[in-house]
VEXKOL-390044 format. One record per atom (N, C-alpha, C, O): x, y, z. Coordinates in steps of 0.1 Angstrom, whole numbers, padded with zeros to 4 digits, always signed. Each point is the difference from the previous one (the first is absolute). Layout:
# residues N
XYZ...
END
This chain:
# residues 339
-0108+0978-0576+0012-0006-0006+0003-0013+0008+0003-0011-0006-0003+0012+0019+0003-0012+0008-0011-0010-0002+0003-0012+0000-0015+0017-0001-0011-0010-0002+0002-0008-0013-0002-0012-0001+0006+0020-0010+0001-0007-0013+0012-0009+0000+0000-0011-0006+0010+0014+0014+0012-0008+0001-0004-0013+0007+0005-0011-0004-0013+0012+0014-0004-0012+0007-0008-0009-0009+0001-0012+0001-0010+0018-0009-0008-0008-0009+0009-0007-0010-0002-0012-0003+0012+0020-0002+0009-0006-0010+0008-0012+0006+0002-0010-0007+0002+0012+0019+0008-0011+0007-0009-0013+0001+0004-0011-0002-0016+0014+0007-0010-0011+0002-0003-0007-0013+0000-0013-0001-0001+0021-0010-0003-0006-0013+0012-0008-0005-0002-0011-0006+0014+0016+0009+0012-0008-0005+0001-0013+0008+0004-0010-0006-0006+0011+0019+0000-0012+0008-0010-0011-0005+0003-0012-0001-0015+0017-0002-0010-0009-0005+0004-0006-0013-0002-0012-0003+0008+0020-0006+0003-0005-0014+0012-0010+0001+0000-0010-0007+0009+0013+0017+0012-0009+0001-0004-0013+0007+0005-0011-0003-0013+0013+0014-0003-0012+0009-0011-0008-0004-0001-0012+0004-0009+0017-0011-0012-0008-0003+0003-0011-0010+0007+0003-0010-0012-0015+0012+0003-0011-0009-0008+0002-0013-0011+0006+0000+0016-0010-0011-0007+0001-0012-0011-0010-0001-0001-0010+0009-0008+0011-0018-0011-0010-0002+0006-0013-0003-0006-0010+0005+0016+0009-0013+0006-0013-0003+0006-0006+0012-0001-0012+0002+0008+0021+0007+0005-0006+0012-0010-0005+0009+0001-0011+0006-0013+0018-0005-0011-0004+0009-0005-0013-0005-0003-0009+0008+0001+0008-0021-0006-0012-0006+0010-0012+0003-0005-0011+0003+0018+0013-0005+0009-0010+0002+0000-0005+0015+0001-0012+0003-0002+0022+0006+0000-0003+0014-0013-0009+0004+0002-0010+0007-0013+0014-0012-0013-0007+0002+0001-0014-0006-0004-0010+0007+0010+0009-0018+0002-0014-0006+0009-0008+0008-0002-0012+0002+0013+0018+0003+0009-0008+0009-0007-0005+0012+0002-0011+0005-0010+0020+0001-0007-0004+0012-0010-0011-0002-0001-0009+0007-0006+0010-0019-0010-0010-0003+0008-0014-0003-0005-0010+0004+0016+0011-0010+0008-0012-0003+0005-0006+0013-0001-0013+0002+0005+0021+0008+0005-0005+0013-0012-0007+0007+0002-0010+0006-0014+0017-0006-0011-0005+0007-0005-0014-0006-0002-0009+0007+0002+0009-0021-0004-0012-0007+0010-0012+0004-0004-0011+0002+0017+0015-0002+0010-0011+0003-0002-0005+0014+0001-0012+0003-0004+0021+0007-0002-0004+0013-0012-0009+0002+0001-0010+0007-0012+0014-0014-0012-0009+0000+0003-0013-0006-0005-0011+0006+0012+0010-0017+0003-0012-0006+0009-0009+0009-0001-0012+0000+0010+0019+0007+0009-0008+0009-0008-0006+0011+0003-0011+0004-0012+0019+0002-0009-0005+0011-0008-0012-0005-0002-0010+0007-0004+0011-0019-0008-0010-0006+0008-0013-0002-0004-0011+0002+0016+0013-0007+0009-0011-0003+0004-0007+0014+0000-0013+0000+0002+0021+0010+0004-0006+0013-0012-0008+0006+0002-0011+0005-0014+0017-0007-0012-0007+0005-0002-0013-0008-0004-0011+0006+0006+0011-0019-0002-0012-0008+0010-0010+0004-0003-0012+0000+0016+0016+0002+0010-0010+0004-0003-0006+0014+0002-0012+0002-0007+0020+0007-0004-0006+0013-0012-0009-0001+0000-0011+0006-0009+0014-0015-0012-0009-0002+0005-0013-0006-0005-0011+0004+0015+0011-0013+0005-0012-0006+0008-0008+0010-0002-0012+0001+0009+0019+0008+0008-0007+0011-0010-0008+0009+0002-0011+0003-0013+0018+0001-0009-0006+0009-0007-0012-0007-0002-0010+0007-0002+0012-0019-0006-0011-0008+0009-0012-0001-0004-0012+0001+0017+0015-0004+0010-0011-0001+0002-0008+0013+0001-0012+0000-0001+0020+0011+0002-0006+0013-0013-0009+0004+0002-0011+0005-0013+0016-0009-0013-0008+0003+0000-0012-0009-0004-0011+0005+0009+0012-0017+0000-0012-0009+0011-0010+0005-0003-0013+0000+0014+0017+0005+0010-0009+0006-0006-0007+0013+0002-0012+0002-0009+0020+0006-0006-0006+0012-0010-0010-0004-0002-0010+0007-0006+0013-0017-0010-0010-0005+0006-0013-0005-0006-0010+0003+0017+0011-0010+0006-0012-0005+0008-0008+0010+0002-0012-0001+0003+0019+0012+0008-0007+0010-0009-0008+0009-0012+0002+0001+0017-0013+0005-0007-0008+0009-0006+0008+0011+0006+0009+0005-0019-0012-0001-0006+0007+0010+0006-0003+0014+0003-0012+0002-0001+0022+0006+0007-0003+0013-0006+0010+0010-0004+0011-0003+0005-0015+0016-0004+0009+0011+0010-0002+0011+0004-0011+0003+0000+0022+0004+0010-0001+0010-0005+0008+0012-0004+0011-0001+0004-0017+0013-0004+0006+0012+0012+0008+0006+0011-0006+0002-0013+0019+0000+0011+0008+0005-0001+0003+0015+0010+0002+0007-0022-0002-0002-0003+0002+0014-0013-0006+0005-0009+0000-0008+0009-0007+0019+0011-0001+0010+0010-0011-0004-0002-0007-0009+0013+0007+0016+0010-0010-0002-0003-0012+0009-0010+0000+0007+0019-0009-0007-0003-0013+0007+0004+0001+0015-0003-0010+0007+0009+0021-0002+0004+0001+0014-0011+0004+0009-0011+0002-0005+0014-0002+0018-0010+0004+0010-0005+0014-0003+0008+0009-0004-0021-0007+0007-0006+0013-0003-0008+0005+0013-0009-0007+0004+0013+0018+0001-0007+0005+0012-0010+0011-0004+0004+0011-0004-0017-0014+0005-0010+0009-0004-0008+0006+0012-0008+0009-0002+0011-0014+0014-0006+0006+0012-0015-0001-0001-0006-0010-0003-0001+0021+0007-0014+0001+0001-0007+0002-0014-0012-0001-0001+0021+0005-0009-0006+0003-0013-0007-0013-0006-0010+0002-0007+0016-0013+0009-0005-0013-0006-0001+0000-0015-0007-0008-0006+0015+0017+0000+0000+0001-0015+0015+0001-0004+0008+0004+0007-0006-0008-0020+0013+0001-0006-0001+0005-0014-0011-0003-0006+0021+0009+0001+0000+0005-0014+0005-0011-0009+0010-0006+0002-0018+0004-0012+0003-0011-0010+0003+0007-0013-0008+0009-0005+0019-0012-0002+0004+0006-0013+0005-0011-0008+0008-0009+0004-0012+0009-0017+0005-0010-0010+0001+0007-0013-0007+0010-0003+0016-0016-0006+0002+0006-0013-0003-0011-0010+0004-0011+0001-0012+0016-0011-0004-0009-0011+0008+0003-0013+0002+0012-0003+0001-0022-0004+0009+0003-0012-0007+0007-0011+0006+0007-0008-0019-0009+0006-0008+0006-0011-0008+0012+0005-0010-0003+0008+0012+0015-0012-0008+0012+0005-0014+0000-0005-0008+0008+0005+0005-0017-0014-0014-0001-0006-0009-0007+0010-0012+0001-0001+0018-0009+0011-0009-0007+0009-0007+0010+0009+0006+0010+0005-0019-0012-0003-0008+0010+0008-0004-0006+0014-0003+0008+0009+0002-0021-0008-0004-0005+0013+0008-0013+0004+0006-0006-0009-0006+0003+0022+0007-0012+0004-0009-0006+0012-0008+0007+0005+0011-0019-0002-0007-0007+0011+0010-0001+0012+0011-0005-0002-0015+0010+0013+0008+0000+0012-0006-0009+0010-0012-0001+0002+0021-0007+0004-0005-0010+0010+0008+0003+0013+0012+0000+0001-0020+0004+0009+0006+0003+0013-0006-0009+0011-0011+0000+0004+0020-0009+0000-0004-0010+0010-0013-0008-0003-0008-0002+0008+0007-0001-0021-0011-0008-0005-0012+0008-0006-0008-0005-0006+0008+0018+0009-0011+0009-0006+0005+0005-0013+0010+0007-0001-0018-0010-0010+0004+0004-0014-0009+0011-0005-0012-0001+0001+0019+0011-0007-0008+0011-0005+0008+0007-0011+0012-0001-0001-0020+0009-0008+0006+0006-0011+0005+0014+0004-0006+0007+0008+0018-0003-0013+0006+0013+0003+0004+0007-0013+0003-0008-0010-0002+0021+0009+0004+0007-0012+0015-0001-0002+0008+0000+0010-0004+0000-0023+0014+0002-0004+0001+0013-0007-0006+0002-0010+0014+0007+0015+0002+0013-0005+0014+0002-0005+0010+0000+0009-0008+0002-0022+0014+0002-0005+0009-0011+0004+0011+0002+0004-0016-0014-0005+0008-0013+0002+0003-0002+0015+0009-0007+0003-0016+0014+0006+0003-0001+0014-0013-0003+0008-0011+0005-0004+0012-0013+0014-0010-0002+0010+0004+0005+0013+0010-0003+0005-0019+0012+0001+0003+0006+0013-0013-0002+0008-0010+0006-0003+0011-0013+0014-0011-0003+0009+0004+0000+0014+0011-0004+0003-0020+0008+0006+0001-0003+0014-0007-0014+0003-0011-0001-0005+0017-0007+0012-0006-0013+0003-0001-0003+0015+0009+0005+0008-0019-0012-0004-0001-0004+0015+0009-0012+0003+0000-0009-0008+0008+0011+0018+0008-0011+0005-0004-0005+0013-0006+0008+0008+0009-0020-0004-0003-0006+0013+0013-0003+0007+0010-0001-0006-0011+0001+0020+0012-0004+0007+0005-0014-0004-0008-0009-0001+0021+0008-0001+0006-0013-0004+0002+0000-0015+0003+0010-0006-0004-0022+0000+0004-0002-0014-0012+0005-0009-0012-0002+0002+0016+0009-0013-0009+0005-0010+0005-0004-0014+0012-0001-0002-0021-0002-0007+0003-0003-0013-0008+0008-0010-0012+0001+0001+0019+0006-0010-0006+0008-0011+0004-0005-0013+0012-0002-0003-0021+0000-0006+0002-0004-0014-0006+0010-0010-0010+0006+0003+0015-0006-0015-0005+0009-0010+0000-0008-0013+0010-0007-0003-0021+0008-0005-0001-0007-0013-0004+0011-0010-0009+0007+0002+0016-0007-0014-0004+0008-0011-0002-0009-0012+0007-0010-0002-0016+0014-0007-0003-0008-0012+0000+0009-0012-0004+0012+0000+0009-0017-0011+0000+0006-0013-0003-0011-0011+0008-0007-0004-0021+0007+0000-0004-0011-0009+0001-0013+0007-0005-0002+0010+0013-0007-0016+0003-0013+0006+0012+0000+0009+0002-0010+0007+0005+0021-0006+0011+0001+0009-0004+0003+0014-0009+0008+0003+0016-0014+0007-0002+0003+0014+0013+0001+0007+0009-0008-0002-0008+0018+0010+0013+0002+0008-0004+0001+0015-0010+0007+0003+0018-0013+0005-0003+0000+0015+0012+0003+0008+0012-0001-0004-0015+0007+0016+0011+0002+0010-0006+0000+0013-0012+0003+0002+0019-0008+0008-0005+0000+0014+0011+0002+0010+0012-0001-0003-0016+0004+0015+0010+0003+0010-0006-0004+0014-0012+0003+0002+0020-0008+0007-0004-0003+0014+0009+0008+0009+0012+0000-0001-0019+0006+0011+0008+0008+0009-0007+0000+0014-0011-0004+0001+0019+0007+0009-0004-0001+0014-0003+0014+0004+0008+0009-0001-0020-0006+0007-0005+0013+0004-0001+0001+0015-0006-0009+0006+0012+0019+0000-0001+0003+0014-0010+0011+0001+0002+0011-0005-0014-0014+0011-0011+0010+0000-0008-0002+0013+0001-0010+0007-0009+0020-0004-0009-0001+0011-0010-0010-0004-0003-0003-0012-0003-0004+0022-0010-0011-0003-0012+0006-0006-0004+0011+0003-0003-0020-0011-0013+0004-0006-0009-0013+0002+0004-0010-0006-0015+0012+0012-0009-0011+0002-0008-0003-0012-0004-0011-0003+0000+0022-0004-0009-0001-0012+0005+0009-0011+0002+0012+0002-0002-0018-0014+0003+0008-0012-0011-0003-0010-0003-0012-0003-0003+0022-0003-0010-0001-0010+0006+0007-0012+0002+0013+0000+0000-0020-0011+0006+0006-0012-0011+0000-0011-0006-0010-0003+0003+0022-0003-0009+0002-0011+0007+0003-0012+0008+0009-0001-0010-0017-0010+0006+0002-0013-0010+0001-0011-0011-0006+0001+0015+0012-0012-0008+0000-0012+0009+0003-0012+0011+0005+0002-0016-0007-0015+0009+0003-0011+0004+0014-0001-0007+0010+0004+0020-0008-0008+0006+0013+0000-0004+0008-0013+0009+0003-0008-0021+0001+0006-0005+0007-0011-0005+0014+0003-0007+0006-0008+0010-0001+0020-0005+0013+0003-0012+0001+0009-0005+0011+0003-0001-0022+0001-0012+0000+0009+0004+0007+0013+0011-0002+0005-0021+0009+0001+0001+0005+0013-0009-0008+0009-0012+0001+0000+0019-0009+0009-0008-0009+0009+0005+0002+0014+0012+0002+0002-0021-0003+0007+0004+0002+0014-0004-0012+0009-0011-0005-0002+0020+0001+0011-0002-0010+0009-0006+0005+0013+0005+0010+0006-0016-0016-0001-0006+0004+0013+0001-0013+0009-0004-0011-0005+0008+0012+0017+0000-0011+0009-0007+0005+0013+0005+0010+0007-0016-0016-0003-0007+0003+0012+0005-0010+0011-0002-0012-0001+0007+0018+0012+0005-0008+0011-0011-0005+0009-0011+0006-0001+0013-0016+0010-0010-0004+0009-0006+0011+0008-0012-0001+0005+0020+0011-0002-0005+0011+0008-0011+0009-0007-0007+0008+0006+0007-0010-0019-0009+0009-0008+0007+0011-0008-0006+0006-0008+0019-0004+0012+0007+0011-0007+0005-0005-0014+0004-0012-0001-0005+0020-0009+0003-0003-0014+0013+0007-0004+0001+0012+0002+0009-0020-0007+0012+0006-0005-0002+0001-0015-0002-0010-0007+0004+0022+0001-0002+0003-0014+0008+0012-0004+0008+0006+0008-0010-0001-0020+0009+0010-0006+0000+0013+0008+0010+0007+0001-0021-0003+0005-0001+0012+0008+0001-0002+0015-0002+0010+0008+0004-0022-0004+0002-0004+0014+0010-0011+0000-0004-0012+0002+0017+0015-0003+0010-0009-0003+0007-0007+0012+0007-0010-0002-0010+0014+0014+0005-0006+0012-0011-0002+0010-0008+0010+0003+0007-0022+0003-0011-0002+0010+0006+0001+0014+0012+0000+0002-0021+0000+0008+0004+0001+0014+0008-0013+0004+0008+0002+0009-0010-0013-0015+0007-0012+0003+0013-0001-0007+0008-0010+0002-0005+0019-0011+0013+0000-0007-0001-0005-0014+0010-0001-0007-0022-0002+0002-0002-0005-0014+0004+0012-0009-0003+0011+0003+0009-0015-0015+0005+0010-0009-0003-0004-0014+0000-0011-0004-0003+0022-0004-0002-0002-0015+0012+0004-0007+0005+0011+0002+0000-0020-0011+0013+0003-0007-0003+0001-0015-0007-0009-0005+0013+0019-0002-0002+0001-0014+0014-0003-0006+0010+0004+0005-0011-0012-0016+0013-0004-0007+0002+0007-0013+0010-0002-0007-0019+0011+0003+0001+0007-0012+0010+0011+0001+0000+0006+0011+0007-0002-0021+0009+0011+0000-0008+0013-0004+0005+0011+0001-0017-0012-0005-0008+0011-0006-0009+0007+0010+0001+0011+0004-0011-0019+0001-0010+0006+0009-0008-0011+0007+0002-0012-0003-0010+0016+0012-0008-0009+0008-0009-0008-0010-0006+0006-0008+0005-0019+0010-0009-0008-0007+0006-0006-0013-0007-0008-0007+0019+0012+0003+0006-0006-0012+0009-0011+0004+0009+0002+0009-0011-0013-0015+0009-0012+0004-0005-0006+0013-0010+0004+0006+0017-0014-0002-0004-0008+0012+0000+0008+0013+0007+0010+0001-0016-0014+0008-0001+0005+0013+0000-0011+0010-0002-0011-0003+0006+0015+0016+0000-0010+0010-0005+0006+0013+0002+0011+0003-0008-0020+0005-0004+0004+0014+0009-0009+0009+0001-0012-0002+0006+0018+0012+0008-0007+0009-0004+0002+0014-0001+0012+0004-0001-0022+0004-0004+0001+0014+0011-0006+0008+0003-0012-0001+0004+0019+0010+0011-0005+0008-0005-0010+0010+0007-0010+0004-0020+0012+0001-0005-0010+0009-0015-0001-0002-0007+0010-0002+0002-0022+0001-0014-0002-0003-0009-0002+0013+0006-0003+0010-0019+0005-0012-0009-0002+0011-0010-0011-0005-0002-0002-0012-0004-0004+0021-0010-0010-0003-0012+0006-0007-0005+0011+0005+0000-0017-0015-0011+0006-0007+0002-0001-0015+0009-0007-0005-0018+0014-0003+0001+0000-0014+0006+0012-0006-0003+0012+0003+0012-0014-0013+0006+0011-0008-0007-0001-0013+0002-0009-0008-0010+0019+0005-0008+0001-0013+0008+0007-0010+0004+0012+0002-0002-0018-0014+0008+0006-0011-0009+0004-0011-0008-0008-0005+0009+0021+0002-0008+0006-0011+0009+0006-0010+0012+0003+0002-0018+0000-0014+0007+0007-0011-0008+0011-0006-0012-0003-0002+0017+0014+0000-0007+0011-0005+0006+0004-0014+0012+0003-0001-0020-0004-0009+0005+0003-0014-0003+0015-0003-0011+0004-0003+0022+0004+0005-0002+0014-0002-0001+0004-0014-0008+0009-0004+0016-0015-0005-0001+0003-0014+0011-0006-0008+0007-0009+0006-0005+0012-0018+0010-0006-0008+0002+0008-0014-0009+0008-0003+0020-0011-0003+0002+0006-0014+0008-0009-0008+0007-0009+0004-0009+0011-0017+0008-0008-0010+0013+0006-0002+0002+0012+0002+0008-0020-0006+0014+0005-0002+0000+0011-0011+0009+0009+0001-0018-0009-0010+0000+0010-0011-0008+0013+0005+0000+0010-0008-0006-0010+0019-0008+0011+0005+0009+0012+0003+0011-0002+0004-0016+0014-0005+0007+0012+0003+0004+0000+0014+0010+0006+0004-0017-0013+0005+0003+0001+0014+0013-0007+0003+0006+0002+0010-0001-0011-0019+0012-0007+0002+0012+0010+0000+0011-0004+0005-0012+0016-0010+0011+0009+0000+0003+0007+0013+0011+0005+0002-0021-0006+0007+0002+0007+0013-0004-0009+0012-0009-0008-0002+0015+0009+0013-0005-0007+0012-0011+0008+0006-0001+0012-0003-0007-0018+0011-0011+0006+0007+0006+0012+0009-0006+0010+0001+0017-0013+0005+0006+0010+0009+0005+0012-0008-0002+0012+0005+0007-0014-0017+0004+0011-0008-0011+0009-0004+0001+0013+0001-0013-0019-0004-0011+0008-0004-0006+0008+0012-0003+0012-0001+0003-0018+0013-0005+0007+0012+0010+0011+0003-0005+0011+0003+0018-0013-0004+0009+0011+0003-0001+0011-0010+0000+0012+0004-0002-0015-0017-0002+0011-0009-0013+0007+0002-0001+0013-0001-0010-0020+0005-0012+0007+0004+0001+0010+0011-0005+0011+0000+0013-0015+0010+0003+0009+0012+0007+0012-0005-0003+0011+0005+0013-0012-0014+0007+0011-0005-0009+0010-0007+0001+0012+0001-0010-0018-0009-0009+0009-0008-0010+0007+0009-0003+0012-0002-0002-0019+0012-0008+0007+0010+0007+0012+0006-0007+0011+0002+0019-0012+0002+0008+0011+0005+0002+0011-0010-0002+0012+0004+0004-0015-0016+0002+0010-0010-0013+0008-0002+0000+0012-0002-0011-0019+0002-0013+0006-0002-0003+0010+0012-0006+0010-0002+0009-0015+0014-0002+0009+0012+0008+0013-0001-0004+0010+0004+0016-0011-0009+0010+0011+0000-0002+0009-0012+0005+0011+0000-0012-0016-0011-0001+0009-0012-0008+0012+0003-0010+0000+0006+0015+0012-0010-0007+0013+0003-0012+0003-0008-0009+0008+0004+0007-0015-0015-0012+0003-0008-0004-0013-0008+0007-0010-0001-0019+0011-0005-0006-0011-0007+0009-0004-0012+0001-0012-0004+0005+0022-0003+0008-0003-0012+0012-0009+0004+0003-0009-0008+0004+0012+0019+0011-0008+0004-0004-0014+0006+0007-0009+0000-0020+0009+0005-0005-0013+0006-0004-0010-0011+0000-0012+0002-0004+0017-0014-0006-0008-0010+0009-0012-0004-0006-0011-0001+0019+0013-0002+0008-0012-0004+0000-0011+0010-0001-0012-0003+0003+0016+0016+0000-0009+0011-0013-0007+0002-0001-0012+0003-0010+0019-0005-0014-0006+0001-0002-0010-0011-0005-0011+0003+0010+0014-0015-0002-0010-0011+0009-0013+0003-0005-0011-0003+0017+0013+0007+0008-0011+0003-0005-0008+0012+0000-0013+0000-0006+0020+0010-0006-0007+0011-0012-0009-0005-0001-0012+0005-0007+0017-0014-0011-0008-0006+0006-0013-0006-0006-0010+0001+0017+0011-0009+0006-0011-0006+0005-0010+0010-0002-0012-0002+0009+0017+0012+0005-0010+0011-0012-0007+0006+0001-0012+0003-0012+0020+0000-0011-0007+0007-0007-0010-0009-0004-0010+0004+0005+0013-0018-0006-0010-0009+0009-0013+0000-0006-0011+0000+0019+0013+0001+0009-0012+0000-0003-0008+0013+0000-0012+0000-0001+0019+0012-0003-0006+0012-0013-0008+0000-0001-0011+0005-0009+0017-0011-0013-0007-0002+0002-0013-0007-0007-0010+0003+0016+0010-0013+0001-0012-0008+0007-0011+0007-0001-0012-0003+0008+0015+0014+0006-0011+0009-0011-0009+0005+0003-0012+0003-0015+0017-0001-0010-0008+0006-0008-0008-0011-0010-0007+0003+0014+0009-0015-0007-0008-0011+0007-0013-0002+0012-0001+0000-0019-0010+0000+0006-0013-0001+0006-0004-0013-0007-0005-0009+0020+0009+0007+0007-0003-0012+0002-0015-0001+0001-0006-0011+0000-0001+0022+0001-0015+0001-0010-0005+0009+0003-0004+0011-0016+0003-0015-0011-0002+0009+0000-0014+0006-0005-0002+0011+0011-0008-0017+0000-0013+0006+0015-0003+0004+0008-0003-0009-0006+0003+0022+0014-0001+0005+0000-0012+0010-0007+0001+0010+0015-0011-0013+0001-0011+0010+0009+0004+0012+0011+0006-0003-0015-0008+0015+0008+0003+0012+0002-0013+0008-0008-0009+0000+0020+0009+0006+0003-0012+0008+0005+0005+0014+0009+0009+0000-0013-0016+0010+0004+0003+0014+0006-0012+0006-0006-0011-0001+0017+0012+0008+0005-0011+0007+0003+0005+0015+0006+0010+0002-0012-0018+0007+0001+0003+0015+0009-0010+0006-0002-0012-0002+0012+0016+0009+0010-0009+0007+0000+0003+0015+0003+0011+0004-0007-0021+0003-0001+0001+0015+0012-0007+0006+0003-0011-0004+0004+0018+0013+0012-0004+0006+0010-0005-0010+0005-0012+0000-0001+0021-0009+0009-0004-0011+0014-0004+0005+0005+0005+0010+0001-0015-0016+0013-0005+0003+0001-0008+0012+0011-0004+0005-0022+0000+0001+0000-0009+0011-0007-0013-0003-0006-0002-0011+0007-0008+0020-0007-0013-0003-0015+0001+0001-0007-0009-0003+0002+0020+0008-0014+0002+0001-0005+0009-0011-0012+0004+0000+0020-0002-0011-0005+0008-0011-0012-0006-0007-0001-0012-0002-0008+0021-0001-0012-0004-0007-0002+0011-0012+0003+0011+0002-0009-0016-0013-0002+0009-0011-0014-0001-0005-0007-0011+0000+0002+0022-0005-0013+0001-0006+0002+0007-0014+0007+0010+0000-0014-0015-0010+0000+0007-0013-0014+0004-0005-0009-0008+0002+0008+0020-0006-0013+0005-0005+0002+0006-0014+0009+0008-0002-0018-0011-0007+0000+0005-0014-0014+0006-0003-0010-0005+0004+0010+0016-0012-0012+0007-0003+0003+0008-0013+0011+0005-0002-0022-0003-0006+0001+0009-0011-0008+0012+0003-0013-0001+0002+0019+0013-0001-0008+0012+0002-0003+0006-0014+0008+0000-0009-0021+0005+0008-0005+0003-0013-0004+0014-0003-0001+0004-0011+0000+0005+0022-0004+0013-0003+0006+0010+0010+0002-0004+0012+0000+0016-0016+0005+0010+0009-0009+0002+0012-0012+0000-0001+0019+0002+0013-0008+0003+0012-0004-0013+0008-0005+0002+0011+0008-0014-0016-0004-0012+0007+0008-0001+0013+0012+0001-0001-0019-0005+0012+0007-0004+0012-0005-0014+0003-0012-0002+0004+0021-0008-0006-0005-0014+0001+0008-0007+0011+0012+0003+0002-0018-0013+0004+0006-0008+0010+0008-0011-0007-0006-0007-0009+0019+0005+0012+0008-0010-0006-0001-0013+0009+0000-0011-0005+0000+0013+0018+0000-0012+0009+0003+0004+0014+0001+0012+0003+0000-0022+0006+0002+0002+0014+0011-0009+0005+0002-0011-0005+0006+0016+0015+0009-0009+0007-0004+0000+0014+0000+0010+0007-0004-0022-0002-0004-0001+0014+0012-0005+0008+0005-0011-0002-0002+0019+0012+0011-0004+0010-0007-0004+0013-0008+0008+0006+0012-0019-0001-0005-0005+0013+0010+0002+0011+0012+0002-0002-0017-0002+0015+0009+0001+0011+0010-0012+0000+0011+0001+0004-0016-0013-0008+0008-0012+0000+0012+0002-0010+0011-0005+0003-0014+0011-0014+0010+0002-0010+0011+0009+0005+0012-0001-0002-0017+0012+0009+0010+0009+0006+0008-0006+0011+0012+0002+0000-0018-0010+0008+0008-0006+0011+0010-0010-0006+0011+0000+0005-0014-0007-0015+0009-0010-0006+0012+0008-0006+0012-0005+0002-0015+0016-0008+0011+0008-0007+0009+0006+0011+0012+0003-0003-0018+0001+0014+0008+0007+0011+0007-0010+0009+0007+0004+0009-0010-0017-0011+0006-0010+0010+0015+0001+0000+0006+0004-0010+0000-0009+0020+0014+0000+0002+0007-0008-0012-0004-0011-0003+0014+0017-0002+0008-0007-0010-0003+0006-0014+0006-0003-0010-0017+0012+0009-0003+0006-0013+0006+0014+0000-0001+0007-0010
END
């Protein structure tokens, strides 16, 4: 009797509480309507944002081209032993992709990313002048700034530049002692240093060699063309450091995976990362003009300059750009009283 009563109660609850087929159908329809409305709202918002971006780009295209230097300012700048300063500029048109930068007479191309230019530049003790030029069709916009830098002395500066299209190029400088300053040996016994100005990785954008004190002899300047890629290449989506970091993570996952089944996805991804890294050594831009400027005793009356130009044509090339010969007489003159 108690058992039948329990069954009856359960049946009554089910009959009273269970939704009807019509109720279920109505609920499902309401959920679908809500989901569809949400998707349509998201699509509408995305379309509105796309229109806004397109309208802003069109306004920028129609407006006069302009460029404004935001940093450094015109006041004194203390850079100490770094011998570099941060340069930032804003371009009116976000469609601009490159600009020409002039740093104390050395002119080279730099990338423009989202209407902004961000670079590290070499400065010398005393007055420095930086200029920037952007072009759009027949339009040209310019800006420049002069500032005084307080820094440690530098007897020799070698600046290597090349077009900002993604090439990976390394500066090598062999000192009179025979020691070579390069990407994997960035500081020499005499204090020579290799500086990278790229925000991404070693070898992107301009590089410089700075010697605080020179010795008599020849400074041999070489360039190593590691590789390059086109702007449309898949490699442009990642920096070299990001790929190496991801590869390290995958290696760790593979080591810790308890069985082959769990290792398989990481192994496949590792193969893809390795394939992308291999492509970095493929010459996407096989003919790349490079320019080097060497400045001996910069900012003094004994300043001397050498300019070297070369077109590197294939991956793996290590080519001599030129030599700077420093004599004892040149050093004595620069060290004489009053300098």
